[in-house]
PDB file of N, CA, C and O in Angstrom:
ATOM      1  N   VAL A   1     -24.296  -5.092   1.459  1.00  0.00           N
ATOM      2  CA  VAL A   1     -22.953  -5.036   3.266  1.00  0.00           C
ATOM      3  C   VAL A   1     -21.796  -4.217   2.358  1.00  0.00           C
ATOM      4  O   VAL A   1     -21.498  -4.192   1.163  1.00  0.00           O
ATOM      5  N   HIS A   2     -21.376  -3.653   3.409  1.00  0.00           N
ATOM      6  CA  HIS A   2     -20.602  -2.478   2.692  1.00  0.00           C
ATOM      7  C   HIS A   2     -19.025  -3.194   3.289  1.00  0.00           C
ATOM      8  O   HIS A   2     -18.142  -2.392   2.987  1.00  0.00           O
ATOM      9  N   ILE A   3     -18.577  -4.114   3.836  1.00  0.00           N
ATOM     10  CA  ILE A   3     -17.839  -4.722   3.801  1.00  0.00           C
ATOM     11  C   ILE A   3     -16.854  -5.008   2.751  1.00  0.00           C
ATOM     12  O   ILE A   3     -15.634  -4.955   2.902  1.00  0.00           O
ATOM     13  N   PRO A   4     -17.676  -5.410   1.342  1.00  0.00           N
ATOM     14  CA  PRO A   4     -16.555  -5.787   0.897  1.00  0.00           C
ATOM     15  C   PRO A   4     -16.042  -4.826  -0.126  1.00  0.00           C
ATOM     16  O   PRO A   4     -14.979  -5.025  -0.713  1.00  0.00           O
ATOM     17  N   ALA A   5     -17.010  -3.491  -0.398  1.00  0.00           N
ATOM     18  CA  ALA A   5     -16.782  -2.276  -0.901  1.00  0.00           C
ATOM     19  C   ALA A   5     -15.396  -1.678  -0.418  1.00  0.00           C
ATOM     20  O   ALA A   5     -14.591  -1.052  -1.109  1.00  0.00           O
ATOM     21  N   ALA A   6     -15.294  -2.024   0.979  1.00  0.00           N
ATOM     22  CA  ALA A   6     -14.000  -0.947   2.026  1.00  0.00           C
ATOM     23  C   ALA A   6     -12.962  -2.038   1.575  1.00  0.00           C
ATOM     24  O   ALA A   6     -11.785  -1.759   1.351  1.00  0.00           O
ATOM     25  N   THR A   7     -13.309  -2.875   1.499  1.00  0.00           N
ATOM     26  CA  THR A   7     -11.799  -3.902   1.124  1.00  0.00           C
ATOM     27  C   THR A   7     -11.504  -3.646  -0.064  1.00  0.00           C
ATOM     28  O   THR A   7     -10.332  -3.438  -0.376  1.00  0.00           O
ATOM     29  N   ASP A   8     -12.384  -3.613  -0.851  1.00  0.00           N
ATOM     30  CA  ASP A   8     -12.049  -3.546  -2.348  1.00  0.00           C
ATOM     31  C   ASP A   8     -11.193  -1.827  -2.343  1.00  0.00           C
ATOM     32  O   ASP A   8     -10.210  -1.696  -3.073  1.00  0.00           O
ATOM     33  N   GLU A   9     -11.471  -1.129  -1.843  1.00  0.00           N
ATOM     34  CA  GLU A   9     -10.884   0.295  -1.808  1.00  0.00           C
ATOM     35  C   GLU A   9      -9.511   0.459  -1.180  1.00  0.00           C
ATOM     36  O   GLU A   9      -8.563   1.171  -1.509  1.00  0.00           O
ATOM     37  N   LEU A  10      -9.723  -0.662   0.119  1.00  0.00           N
ATOM     38  CA  LEU A  10      -8.110  -0.505   0.664  1.00  0.00           C
ATOM     39  C   LEU A  10      -7.306  -1.009  -0.224  1.00  0.00           C
ATOM     40  O   LEU A  10      -6.324  -0.320  -0.499  1.00  0.00           O
ATOM     41  N   ASP A  11      -7.436  -2.045  -0.775  1.00  0.00           N
ATOM     42  CA  ASP A  11      -6.605  -2.820  -1.702  1.00  0.00           C
ATOM     43  C   ASP A  11      -6.456  -2.037  -2.728  1.00  0.00           C
ATOM     44  O   ASP A  11      -5.379  -2.300  -3.263  1.00  0.00           O
ATOM     45  N   ALA A  12      -7.263  -0.828  -3.507  1.00  0.00           N
ATOM     46  CA  ALA A  12      -6.984  -0.207  -4.298  1.00  0.00           C
ATOM     47  C   ALA A  12      -5.958   1.308  -3.634  1.00  0.00           C
ATOM     48  O   ALA A  12      -5.198   2.050  -4.256  1.00  0.00           O
ATOM     49  N   VAL A  13      -6.270   1.311  -2.479  1.00  0.00           N
ATOM     50  CA  VAL A  13      -5.181   1.844  -1.868  1.00  0.00           C
ATOM     51  C   VAL A  13      -3.745   1.714  -1.698  1.00  0.00           C
ATOM     52  O   VAL A  13      -2.932   2.632  -1.598  1.00  0.00           O
ATOM     53  N   VAL A  14      -3.497   0.264  -1.674  1.00  0.00           N
ATOM     54  CA  VAL A  14      -2.054  -0.346  -1.522  1.00  0.00           C
ATOM     55  C   VAL A  14      -1.918  -0.458  -3.038  1.00  0.00           C
ATOM     56  O   VAL A  14      -0.896  -0.135  -3.643  1.00  0.00           O
ATOM     57  N   GLY A  15      -2.792  -0.839  -3.488  1.00  0.00           N
ATOM     58  CA  GLY A  15      -2.205  -0.588  -5.327  1.00  0.00           C
ATOM     59  C   GLY A  15      -1.838   0.505  -5.952  1.00  0.00           C
ATOM     60  O   GLY A  15      -0.955   0.429  -6.806  1.00  0.00           O
ATOM     61  N   ALA A  16      -2.491   1.816  -5.622  1.00  0.00           N
ATOM     62  CA  ALA A  16      -2.204   3.187  -6.249  1.00  0.00           C
ATOM     63  C   ALA A  16      -0.838   3.392  -5.270  1.00  0.00           C
ATOM     64  O   ALA A  16       0.055   3.980  -5.880  1.00  0.00           O
ATOM     65  N   THR A  17      -0.569   3.111  -4.192  1.00  0.00           N
ATOM     66  CA  THR A  17       0.497   3.534  -3.395  1.00  0.00           C
ATOM     67  C   THR A  17       1.588   2.901  -3.866  1.00  0.00           C
ATOM     68  O   THR A  17       2.624   3.563  -3.932  1.00  0.00           O
ATOM     69  N   ALA A  18       1.606   1.330  -4.346  1.00  0.00           N
ATOM     70  CA  ALA A  18       2.609   0.627  -4.824  1.00  0.00           C
ATOM     71  C   ALA A  18       3.564   1.440  -6.333  1.00  0.00           C
ATOM     72  O   ALA A  18       4.741   1.657  -6.621  1.00  0.00           O
ATOM     73  N   GLU A  19       2.271   1.657  -6.929  1.00  0.00           N
ATOM     74  CA  GLU A  19       2.598   2.130  -8.440  1.00  0.00           C
ATOM     75  C   GLU A  19       2.870   3.511  -8.126  1.00  0.00           C
ATOM     76  O   GLU A  19       3.894   3.875  -8.703  1.00  0.00           O
ATOM     77  N   ALA A  20       2.517   4.112  -7.664  1.00  0.00           N
ATOM     78  CA  ALA A  20       3.080   5.701  -7.273  1.00  0.00           C
ATOM     79  C   ALA A  20       4.891   5.648  -6.765  1.00  0.00           C
ATOM     80  O   ALA A  20       5.782   6.454  -7.032  1.00  0.00           O
ATOM     81  N   THR A  21       4.942   4.381  -5.964  1.00  0.00           N
ATOM     82  CA  THR A  21       6.139   4.806  -5.034  1.00  0.00           C
ATOM     83  C   THR A  21       7.417   4.274  -6.445  1.00  0.00           C
ATOM     84  O   THR A  21       8.542   4.750  -6.592  1.00  0.00           O
ATOM     85  N   GLY A  22       6.822   3.288  -7.219  1.00  0.00           N
ATOM     86  CA  GLY A  22       7.636   2.361  -8.064  1.00  0.00           C
ATOM     87  C   GLY A  22       7.938   3.848  -8.897  1.00  0.00           C
ATOM     88  O   GLY A  22       9.103   4.244  -8.936  1.00  0.00           O
ATOM     89  N   ALA A  23       7.069   4.491  -9.426  1.00  0.00           N
ATOM     90  CA  ALA A  23       7.538   5.642 -10.110  1.00  0.00           C
ATOM     91  C   ALA A  23       8.280   6.755  -9.734  1.00  0.00           C
ATOM     92  O   ALA A  23       8.814   7.501 -10.555  1.00  0.00           O
ATOM     93  N   ILE A  24       8.345   6.921  -8.334  1.00  0.00           N
ATOM     94  CA  ILE A  24       9.132   7.805  -7.646  1.00  0.00           C
ATOM     95  C   ILE A  24      10.719   7.126  -7.579  1.00  0.00           C
ATOM     96  O   ILE A  24      11.722   7.826  -7.441  1.00  0.00           O
ATOM     97  N   MET A  25      10.740   5.898  -7.682  1.00  0.00           N
ATOM     98  CA  MET A  25      11.855   5.503  -7.626  1.00  0.00           C
ATOM     99  C   MET A  25      12.548   5.341  -8.570  1.00  0.00           C
ATOM    100  O   MET A  25      13.772   5.438  -8.654  1.00  0.00           O
ATOM    101  N   ASP A  26      11.443   4.966  -9.691  1.00  0.00           N
ATOM    102  CA  ASP A  26      12.090   5.086 -11.006  1.00  0.00           C
ATOM    103  C   ASP A  26      12.953   6.154 -11.896  1.00  0.00           C
ATOM    104  O   ASP A  26      13.834   6.145 -12.756  1.00  0.00           O
ATOM    105  N   SER A  27      11.934   7.331 -10.954  1.00  0.00           N
ATOM    106  CA  SER A  27      12.830   8.711 -11.678  1.00  0.00           C
ATOM    107  C   SER A  27      14.090   9.021 -10.733  1.00  0.00           C
ATOM    108  O   SER A  27      15.071   9.665 -11.104  1.00  0.00           O
ATOM    109  N   CYS A  28      13.957   8.598  -9.756  1.00  0.00           N
ATOM    110  CA  CYS A  28      15.252   8.605  -8.796  1.00  0.00           C
ATOM    111  C   CYS A  28      16.199   8.373  -9.515  1.00  0.00           C
ATOM    112  O   CYS A  28      17.140   9.067  -9.902  1.00  0.00           O
ATOM    113  N   GLU A  29      15.802   6.984  -9.740  1.00  0.00           N
ATOM    114  CA  GLU A  29      17.442   6.290 -10.959  1.00  0.00           C
ATOM    115  C   GLU A  29      17.394   6.680 -12.087  1.00  0.00           C
ATOM    116  O   GLU A  29      18.127   6.020 -12.824  1.00  0.00           O
ATOM    117  N   VAL A  30      16.645   7.775 -12.764  1.00  0.00           N
ATOM    118  CA  VAL A  30      16.868   8.550 -13.847  1.00  0.00           C
ATOM    119  C   VAL A  30      17.696   9.627 -13.475  1.00  0.00           C
ATOM    120  O   VAL A  30      18.612  10.184 -14.082  1.00  0.00           O
ATOM    121  N   ILE A  31      17.309   9.775 -12.604  1.00  0.00           N
ATOM    122  CA  ILE A  31      18.250  11.308 -12.241  1.00  0.00           C
ATOM    123  C   ILE A  31      19.857  10.735 -11.304  1.00  0.00           C
ATOM    124  O   ILE A  31      20.874  11.422 -11.211  1.00  0.00           O
ATOM    125  N   GLN A  32      19.682   9.453 -10.764  1.00  0.00           N
ATOM    126  CA  GLN A  32      20.783   9.351 -10.635  1.00  0.00           C
ATOM    127  C   GLN A  32      21.719   9.088 -11.921  1.00  0.00           C
ATOM    128  O   GLN A  32      22.911   9.372 -11.798  1.00  0.00           O
ATOM    129  N   LYS A  33      21.337   8.653 -12.943  1.00  0.00           N
ATOM    130  CA  LYS A  33      22.470   8.366 -13.979  1.00  0.00           C
ATOM    131  C   LYS A  33      22.354   9.921 -14.737  1.00  0.00           C
ATOM    132  O   LYS A  33      23.341  10.177 -15.427  1.00  0.00           O
ATOM    133  N   ILE A  34      21.598  10.680 -14.713  1.00  0.00           N
ATOM    134  CA  ILE A  34      21.852  11.938 -14.957  1.00  0.00           C
ATOM    135  C   ILE A  34      22.571  12.708 -13.979  1.00  0.00           C
ATOM    136  O   ILE A  34      22.944  13.645 -14.684  1.00  0.00           O
ATOM    137  N   MET A  35      22.993  12.929 -12.888  1.00  0.00           N
ATOM    138  CA  MET A  35      23.918  13.144 -12.017  1.00  0.00           C
ATOM    139  C   MET A  35      25.362  12.295 -12.351  1.00  0.00           C
ATOM    140  O   MET A  35      26.361  13.009 -12.276  1.00  0.00           O
ATOM    141  N   SER A  36      25.593  10.944 -12.692  1.00  0.00           N
ATOM    142  CA  SER A  36      26.755  10.668 -12.753  1.00  0.00           C
ATOM    143  C   SER A  36      27.820  11.284 -13.829  1.00  0.00           C
ATOM    144  O   SER A  36      28.966  10.852 -13.700  1.00  0.00           O
ATOM    145  N   GLY A  37      27.564  12.387 -15.043  1.00  0.00           N
ATOM    146  CA  GLY A  37      28.183  12.623 -15.051  1.00  0.00           C
ATOM    147  C   GLY A  37      28.463  14.568 -14.715  1.00  0.00           C
ATOM    148  O   GLY A  37      29.076  15.355 -15.437  1.00  0.00           O
ATOM    149  N   ALA A  38      27.917  14.786 -13.690  1.00  0.00           N
ATOM    150  CA  ALA A  38      27.425  16.033 -12.836  1.00  0.00           C
ATOM    151  C   ALA A  38      29.174  15.799 -12.372  1.00  0.00           C
ATOM    152  O   ALA A  38      29.876  14.815 -12.601  1.00  0.00           O
ATOM    153  N   PRO A  39      29.509  16.975 -11.714  1.00  0.00           N
ATOM    154  CA  PRO A  39      30.829  17.409 -10.631  1.00  0.00           C
ATOM    155  C   PRO A  39      30.023  16.607  -9.762  1.00  0.00           C
ATOM    156  O   PRO A  39      28.844  16.254  -9.763  1.00  0.00           O
ATOM    157  N   ALA A  40      31.392  16.355  -8.737  1.00  0.00           N
ATOM    158  CA  ALA A  40      31.777  14.951  -7.929  1.00  0.00           C
ATOM    159  C   ALA A  40      30.382  15.797  -6.940  1.00  0.00           C
ATOM    160  O   ALA A  40      29.267  15.323  -6.722  1.00  0.00           O
ATOM    161  N   GLU A  41      30.811  16.868  -6.583  1.00  0.00           N
ATOM    162  CA  GLU A  41      30.106  17.739  -5.095  1.00  0.00           C
ATOM    163  C   GLU A  41      28.488  17.611  -5.460  1.00  0.00           C
ATOM    164  O   GLU A  41      27.591  17.212  -4.717  1.00  0.00           O
ATOM    165  N   LEU A  42      28.404  18.012  -6.657  1.00  0.00           N
ATOM    166  CA  LEU A  42      27.151  18.042  -6.591  1.00  0.00           C
ATOM    167  C   LEU A  42      26.350  16.755  -7.392  1.00  0.00           C
ATOM    168  O   LEU A  42      25.194  16.839  -7.807  1.00  0.00           O
ATOM    169  N   ALA A  43      27.077  15.748  -7.494  1.00  0.00           N
ATOM    170  CA  ALA A  43      26.730  14.565  -7.847  1.00  0.00           C
ATOM    171  C   ALA A  43      26.606  13.886  -6.419  1.00  0.00           C
ATOM    172  O   ALA A  43      25.793  12.972  -6.278  1.00  0.00           O
ATOM    173  N   ALA A  44      27.424  14.328  -5.312  1.00  0.00           N
ATOM    174  CA  ALA A  44      27.029  13.930  -3.761  1.00  0.00           C
ATOM    175  C   ALA A  44      26.004  14.553  -3.187  1.00  0.00           C
ATOM    176  O   ALA A  44      25.458  14.172  -2.152  1.00  0.00           O
ATOM    177  N   ALA A  45      25.791  15.245  -3.644  1.00  0.00           N
ATOM    178  CA  ALA A  45      24.782  16.376  -3.103  1.00  0.00           C
ATOM    179  C   ALA A  45      23.264  15.627  -3.425  1.00  0.00           C
ATOM    180  O   ALA A  45      22.418  15.430  -2.552  1.00  0.00           O
ATOM    181  N   ALA A  46      23.119  15.275  -4.791  1.00  0.00           N
ATOM    182  CA  ALA A  46      21.982  14.845  -5.304  1.00  0.00           C
ATOM    183  C   ALA A  46      21.891  13.552  -4.708  1.00  0.00           C
ATOM    184  O   ALA A  46      20.863  13.176  -4.146  1.00  0.00           O
ATOM    185  N   GLU A  47      23.112  12.724  -4.824  1.00  0.00           N
ATOM    186  CA  GLU A  47      22.821  11.056  -4.487  1.00  0.00           C
ATOM    187  C   GLU A  47      22.321  11.006  -3.012  1.00  0.00           C
ATOM    188  O   GLU A  47      21.363  10.305  -2.686  1.00  0.00           O
ATOM    189  N   ALA A  48      22.929  11.685  -2.247  1.00  0.00           N
ATOM    190  CA  ALA A  48      22.167  12.057  -0.595  1.00  0.00           C
ATOM    191  C   ALA A  48      20.691  12.348  -0.416  1.00  0.00           C
ATOM    192  O   ALA A  48      20.023  11.887   0.509  1.00  0.00           O
ATOM    193  N   GLU A  49      20.306  13.017  -1.213  1.00  0.00           N
ATOM    194  CA  GLU A  49      18.881  13.418  -1.444  1.00  0.00           C
ATOM    195  C   GLU A  49      18.186  12.836  -2.025  1.00  0.00           C
ATOM    196  O   GLU A  49      17.021  13.233  -1.974  1.00  0.00           O
ATOM    197  N   ILE A  50      18.522  11.401  -3.026  1.00  0.00           N
ATOM    198  CA  ILE A  50      17.841  10.438  -3.617  1.00  0.00           C
ATOM    199  C   ILE A  50      17.484   9.283  -2.490  1.00  0.00           C
ATOM    200  O   ILE A  50      16.498   8.552  -2.398  1.00  0.00           O
ATOM    201  N   THR A  51      19.017   9.435  -1.426  1.00  0.00           N
ATOM    202  CA  THR A  51      18.461   7.779  -0.622  1.00  0.00           C
ATOM    203  C   THR A  51      17.657   8.374   0.598  1.00  0.00           C
ATOM    204  O   THR A  51      17.356   7.711   1.590  1.00  0.00           O
ATOM    205  N   LYS A  52      17.293   9.929   0.375  1.00  0.00           N
ATOM    206  CA  LYS A  52      16.553  10.619   1.427  1.00  0.00           C
ATOM    207  C   LYS A  52      15.502   9.562   0.959  1.00  0.00           C
ATOM    208  O   LYS A  52      15.275   8.555   1.630  1.00  0.00           O
ATOM    209  N   ILE A  53      14.792   9.866  -0.364  1.00  0.00           N
ATOM    210  CA  ILE A  53      13.644   9.389  -0.999  1.00  0.00           C
ATOM    211  C   ILE A  53      13.407   8.434  -1.166  1.00  0.00           C
ATOM    212  O   ILE A  53      12.213   8.150  -1.261  1.00  0.00           O
ATOM    213  N   PHE A  54      14.752   7.053  -1.339  1.00  0.00           N
ATOM    214  CA  PHE A  54      14.274   5.963  -1.128  1.00  0.00           C
ATOM    215  C   PHE A  54      14.500   5.132   0.285  1.00  0.00           C
ATOM    216  O   PHE A  54      14.432   3.918   0.480  1.00  0.00           O
ATOM    217  N   GLU A  55      14.717   5.935   0.970  1.00  0.00           N
ATOM    218  CA  GLU A  55      14.116   5.565   2.661  1.00  0.00           C
ATOM    219  C   GLU A  55      13.130   5.961   2.757  1.00  0.00           C
ATOM    220  O   GLU A  55      12.457   5.202   3.453  1.00  0.00           O
ATOM    221  N   ALA A  56      12.472   6.984   2.356  1.00  0.00           N
ATOM    222  CA  ALA A  56      11.283   7.115   2.229  1.00  0.00           C
ATOM    223  C   ALA A  56      10.165   6.749   2.216  1.00  0.00           C
ATOM    224  O   ALA A  56       9.247   6.928   3.017  1.00  0.00           O
ATOM    225  N   CYS A  57      10.266   5.833   0.612  1.00  0.00           N
ATOM    226  CA  CYS A  57       9.149   5.268   0.053  1.00  0.00           C
ATOM    227  C   CYS A  57       9.389   4.167   0.767  1.00  0.00           C
ATOM    228  O   CYS A  57       9.323   3.335  -0.138  1.00  0.00           O
ATOM    229  N   SER A  58       9.650   3.484   1.856  1.00  0.00           N
ATOM    230  CA  SER A  58       9.860   2.536   2.092  1.00  0.00           C
ATOM    231  C   SER A  58       8.468   2.643   3.338  1.00  0.00           C
ATOM    232  O   SER A  58       8.340   1.731   4.154  1.00  0.00           O
ATOM    233  N   PHE A  59       7.798   3.484   3.337  1.00  0.00           N
ATOM    234  CA  PHE A  59       6.940   3.338   3.643  1.00  0.00           C
ATOM    235  C   PHE A  59       5.703   2.312   2.931  1.00  0.00           C
ATOM    236  O   PHE A  59       4.884   1.548   3.442  1.00  0.00           O
ATOM    237  N   GLN A  60       5.967   2.655   1.666  1.00  0.00           N
ATOM    238  CA  GLN A  60       4.984   1.967   1.490  1.00  0.00           C
ATOM    239  C   GLN A  60       4.711   0.285   1.177  1.00  0.00           C
ATOM    240  O   GLN A  60       3.960  -0.399   0.482  1.00  0.00           O
ATOM    241  N   ASP A  61       5.638   0.125   1.991  1.00  0.00           N
ATOM    242  CA  ASP A  61       5.496  -1.697   1.961  1.00  0.00           C
ATOM    243  C   ASP A  61       4.898  -2.020   2.999  1.00  0.00           C
ATOM    244  O   ASP A  61       4.250  -3.065   3.024  1.00  0.00           O
ATOM    245  N   ILE A  62       5.012  -0.892   4.485  1.00  0.00           N
ATOM    246  CA  ILE A  62       4.794  -0.925   5.695  1.00  0.00           C
ATOM    247  C   ILE A  62       3.182  -0.612   5.406  1.00  0.00           C
ATOM    248  O   ILE A  62       2.382  -1.546   5.480  1.00  0.00           O
ATOM    249  N   THR A  63       2.853   0.371   5.164  1.00  0.00           N
ATOM    250  CA  THR A  63       1.393   0.862   4.733  1.00  0.00           C
ATOM    251  C   THR A  63       0.692  -0.192   4.276  1.00  0.00           C
ATOM    252  O   THR A  63      -0.303  -0.505   4.929  1.00  0.00           O
ATOM    253  N   GLY A  64       0.967  -0.827   3.303  1.00  0.00           N
ATOM    254  CA  GLY A  64       0.756  -2.226   2.214  1.00  0.00           C
ATOM    255  C   GLY A  64       0.443  -3.034   3.291  1.00  0.00           C
ATOM    256  O   GLY A  64      -0.760  -3.251   3.431  1.00  0.00           O
ATOM    257  N   GLN A  65       1.345  -3.640   4.249  1.00  0.00           N
ATOM    258  CA  GLN A  65       1.241  -4.500   5.110  1.00  0.00           C
ATOM    259  C   GLN A  65       0.271  -4.883   5.896  1.00  0.00           C
ATOM    260  O   GLN A  65      -0.293  -5.924   6.232  1.00  0.00           O
ATOM    261  N   ARG A  66       0.211  -3.266   6.188  1.00  0.00           N
ATOM    262  CA  ARG A  66      -0.954  -3.135   7.490  1.00  0.00           C
ATOM    263  C   ARG A  66      -2.242  -2.925   6.852  1.00  0.00           C
ATOM    264  O   ARG A  66      -3.189  -3.526   7.359  1.00  0.00           O
ATOM    265  N   ILE A  67      -2.444  -2.259   5.933  1.00  0.00           N
ATOM    266  CA  ILE A  67      -3.665  -2.473   5.057  1.00  0.00           C
ATOM    267  C   ILE A  67      -4.095  -3.863   4.649  1.00  0.00           C
ATOM    268  O   ILE A  67      -5.282  -4.154   4.505  1.00  0.00           O
ATOM    269  N   THR A  68      -3.214  -4.618   4.488  1.00  0.00           N
ATOM    270  CA  THR A  68      -3.982  -5.922   3.997  1.00  0.00           C
ATOM    271  C   THR A  68      -4.279  -6.295   5.162  1.00  0.00           C
ATOM    272  O   THR A  68      -5.440  -6.698   5.216  1.00  0.00           O
ATOM    273  N   LYS A  69      -3.429  -6.361   6.659  1.00  0.00           N
ATOM    274  CA  LYS A  69      -3.798  -6.650   7.757  1.00  0.00           C
ATOM    275  C   LYS A  69      -5.586  -6.761   8.149  1.00  0.00           C
ATOM    276  O   LYS A  69      -6.277  -7.584   8.750  1.00  0.00           O
ATOM    277  N   VAL A  70      -5.816  -5.606   7.527  1.00  0.00           N
ATOM    278  CA  VAL A  70      -7.095  -4.832   7.577  1.00  0.00           C
ATOM    279  C   VAL A  70      -8.080  -5.554   7.211  1.00  0.00           C
ATOM    280  O   VAL A  70      -8.900  -6.261   7.798  1.00  0.00           O
ATOM    281  N   VAL A  71      -7.886  -5.281   6.198  1.00  0.00           N
ATOM    282  CA  VAL A  71      -8.891  -6.118   4.891  1.00  0.00           C
ATOM    283  C   VAL A  71      -8.885  -7.567   5.304  1.00  0.00           C
ATOM    284  O   VAL A  71      -9.993  -8.073   5.478  1.00  0.00           O
ATOM    285  N   ARG A  72      -7.739  -8.372   5.503  1.00  0.00           N
ATOM    286  CA  ARG A  72      -8.303  -9.801   6.419  1.00  0.00           C
ATOM    287  C   ARG A  72      -9.293  -9.726   7.607  1.00  0.00           C
ATOM    288  O   ARG A  72     -10.155 -10.571   7.852  1.00  0.00           O
ATOM    289  N   SER A  73      -9.028  -8.498   8.369  1.00  0.00           N
ATOM    290  CA  SER A  73      -9.607  -8.616   9.437  1.00  0.00           C
ATOM    291  C   SER A  73     -10.852  -8.423   9.073  1.00  0.00           C
ATOM    292  O   SER A  73     -11.617  -9.212   9.627  1.00  0.00           O
ATOM    293  N   LEU A  74     -11.530  -7.420   8.107  1.00  0.00           N
ATOM    294  CA  LEU A  74     -12.541  -7.148   7.914  1.00  0.00           C
ATOM    295  C   LEU A  74     -13.261  -8.148   6.983  1.00  0.00           C
ATOM    296  O   LEU A  74     -14.467  -7.899   6.986  1.00  0.00           O
ATOM    297  N   GLN A  75     -12.945  -9.195   6.185  1.00  0.00           N
ATOM    298  CA  GLN A  75     -13.237 -10.357   5.575  1.00  0.00           C
ATOM    299  C   GLN A  75     -13.471 -11.318   6.752  1.00  0.00           C
ATOM    300  O   GLN A  75     -14.533 -11.940   6.759  1.00  0.00           O
ATOM    301  N   THR A  76     -12.885 -11.442   7.413  1.00  0.00           N
ATOM    302  CA  THR A  76     -12.990 -12.290   9.100  1.00  0.00           C
ATOM    303  C   THR A  76     -14.220 -11.939   9.518  1.00  0.00           C
ATOM    304  O   THR A  76     -15.214 -12.660   9.441  1.00  0.00           O
ATOM    305  N   ILE A  77     -14.183 -10.974   9.907  1.00  0.00           N
ATOM    306  CA  ILE A  77     -15.616  -9.989  10.520  1.00  0.00           C
ATOM    307  C   ILE A  77     -16.871 -10.316   9.526  1.00  0.00           C
ATOM    308  O   ILE A  77     -17.935 -10.891   9.752  1.00  0.00           O
ATOM    309  N   GLU A  78     -16.324  -9.716   8.308  1.00  0.00           N
ATOM    310  CA  GLU A  78     -17.939 -10.467   7.404  1.00  0.00           C
ATOM    311  C   GLU A  78     -18.436 -12.070   7.344  1.00  0.00           C
ATOM    312  O   GLU A  78     -19.590 -12.496   7.317  1.00  0.00           O
ATOM    313  N   GLU A  79     -17.172 -12.810   7.333  1.00  0.00           N
ATOM    314  CA  GLU A  79     -17.458 -14.447   6.989  1.00  0.00           C
ATOM    315  C   GLU A  79     -18.524 -14.657   8.387  1.00  0.00           C
ATOM    316  O   GLU A  79     -19.635 -15.161   8.227  1.00  0.00           O
ATOM    317  N   LYS A  80     -17.945 -14.121  10.021  1.00  0.00           N
ATOM    318  CA  LYS A  80     -18.415 -14.940  11.199  1.00  0.00           C
ATOM    319  C   LYS A  80     -19.608 -13.750  11.243  1.00  0.00           C
ATOM    320  O   LYS A  80     -20.377 -14.199  12.094  1.00  0.00           O
ATOM    321  N   VAL A  81     -20.161 -12.491  10.786  1.00  0.00           N
ATOM    322  CA  VAL A  81     -21.430 -11.985  10.763  1.00  0.00           C
ATOM    323  C   VAL A  81     -22.528 -12.570   9.592  1.00  0.00           C
ATOM    324  O   VAL A  81     -23.741 -12.701   9.755  1.00  0.00           O
ATOM    325  N   GLY A  82     -21.876 -12.830   8.574  1.00  0.00           N
ATOM    326  CA  GLY A  82     -22.755 -14.126   7.625  1.00  0.00           C
ATOM    327  C   GLY A  82     -23.074 -15.482   8.134  1.00  0.00           C
ATOM    328  O   GLY A  82     -24.022 -16.160   7.737  1.00  0.00           O
ATOM    329  N   HIS A  83     -22.326 -15.784   8.926  1.00  0.00           N
ATOM    330  CA  HIS A  83     -22.344 -17.162   9.799  1.00  0.00           C
ATOM    331  C   HIS A  83     -23.618 -16.963  10.419  1.00  0.00           C
ATOM    332  O   HIS A  83     -24.640 -17.622  10.227  1.00  0.00           O
ATOM    333  N   ILE A  84     -23.415 -15.755  11.367  1.00  0.00           N
ATOM    334  CA  ILE A  84     -24.217 -15.855  12.550  1.00  0.00           C
ATOM    335  C   ILE A  84     -25.446 -15.431  12.183  1.00  0.00           C
ATOM    336  O   ILE A  84     -26.337 -15.646  13.004  1.00  0.00           O
ATOM    337  N   LEU A  85     -25.906 -14.579  10.606  1.00  0.00           N
ATOM    338  CA  LEU A  85     -26.834 -13.948  10.260  1.00  0.00           C
ATOM    339  C   LEU A  85     -27.582 -15.261   9.534  1.00  0.00           C
ATOM    340  O   LEU A  85     -28.801 -15.136   9.427  1.00  0.00           O
ATOM    341  N   SER A  86     -26.836 -16.855   8.880  1.00  0.00           N
ATOM    342  CA  SER A  86     -27.526 -17.586   8.561  1.00  0.00           C
ATOM    343  C   SER A  86     -28.284 -18.470   9.779  1.00  0.00           C
ATOM    344  O   SER A  86     -29.441 -18.888   9.798  1.00  0.00           O
ATOM    345  N   VAL A  87     -27.169 -18.613  10.839  1.00  0.00           N
ATOM    346  CA  VAL A  87     -28.000 -19.319  12.029  1.00  0.00           C
ATOM    347  C   VAL A  87     -29.268 -18.902  12.310  1.00  0.00           C
ATOM    348  O   VAL A  87     -30.273 -19.600  12.446  1.00  0.00           O
ATOM    349  N   LEU A  88     -29.131 -17.478  12.401  1.00  0.00           N
ATOM    350  CA  LEU A  88     -30.333 -16.551  12.964  1.00  0.00           C
ATOM    351  C   LEU A  88     -31.345 -17.155  12.148  1.00  0.00           C
ATOM    352  O   LEU A  88     -32.081 -17.984  12.684  1.00  0.00           O
ATOM    353  N   GLU A  89     -31.529 -16.824  10.728  1.00  0.00           N
ATOM    354  CA  GLU A  89     -32.365 -17.252   9.530  1.00  0.00           C
ATOM    355  C   GLU A  89     -33.243 -18.381   9.740  1.00  0.00           C
ATOM    356  O   GLU A  89     -34.421 -18.411   9.383  1.00  0.00           O
ATOM    357  N   HIS A  90     -32.568 -19.391  10.387  1.00  0.00           N
ATOM    358  CA  HIS A  90     -32.693 -20.784  10.031  1.00  0.00           C
ATOM    359  C   HIS A  90     -33.417 -21.127  11.394  1.00  0.00           C
ATOM    360  O   HIS A  90     -34.117 -22.132  11.522  1.00  0.00           O
ATOM    361  N   LYS A  91     -33.235 -20.383  12.209  1.00  0.00           N
ATOM    362  CA  LYS A  91     -33.972 -20.258  14.002  1.00  0.00           C
ATOM    363  C   LYS A  91     -34.689 -19.704  13.647  1.00  0.00           C
ATOM    364  O   LYS A  91     -35.703 -20.197  14.142  1.00  0.00           O
ATOM    365  N   MET A  92     -35.106 -18.507  12.758  1.00  0.00           N
ATOM    366  CA  MET A  92     -36.053 -17.794  13.735  1.00  0.00           C
ATOM    367  C   MET A  92     -37.556 -18.294  12.348  1.00  0.00           C
ATOM    368  O   MET A  92     -37.420 -18.258  11.126  1.00  0.00           O
ATOM    369  N   PRO A  93     -38.530 -18.607  12.944  1.00  0.00           N
ATOM    370  CA  PRO A  93     -39.693 -18.798  12.552  1.00  0.00           C
ATOM    371  C   PRO A  93     -40.057 -17.883  11.788  1.00  0.00           C
ATOM    372  O   PRO A  93     -40.180 -16.710  12.140  1.00  0.00           O
ATOM    373  N   GLY A  94     -40.392 -18.571  10.001  1.00  0.00           N
ATOM    374  CA  GLY A  94     -40.729 -18.222   8.841  1.00  0.00           C
ATOM    375  C   GLY A  94     -41.411 -17.932   8.152  1.00  0.00           C
ATOM    376  O   GLY A  94     -41.060 -17.701   6.995  1.00  0.00           O
TER     377      GLY A  94
END
């Protein structure tokens, strides 16, 4: 059955996306600290761009939630198909 492999792959996507997003946000925080000693105009420009990066990283949470819903749906389908196959096996003369 391919559904367990598909759900594992989707779970891996969620994990990798979360990890990458964390690394991006950690780097932004380091840049913020570095820029705190920069001239005000430069620091403000950098802060504005860092804010855009933080906002763009919100995609991770949304995609993670959506992928998790797909995984749950696939697992439900797998359970139902398994049940149907089990019922059919018992009804078929063997």
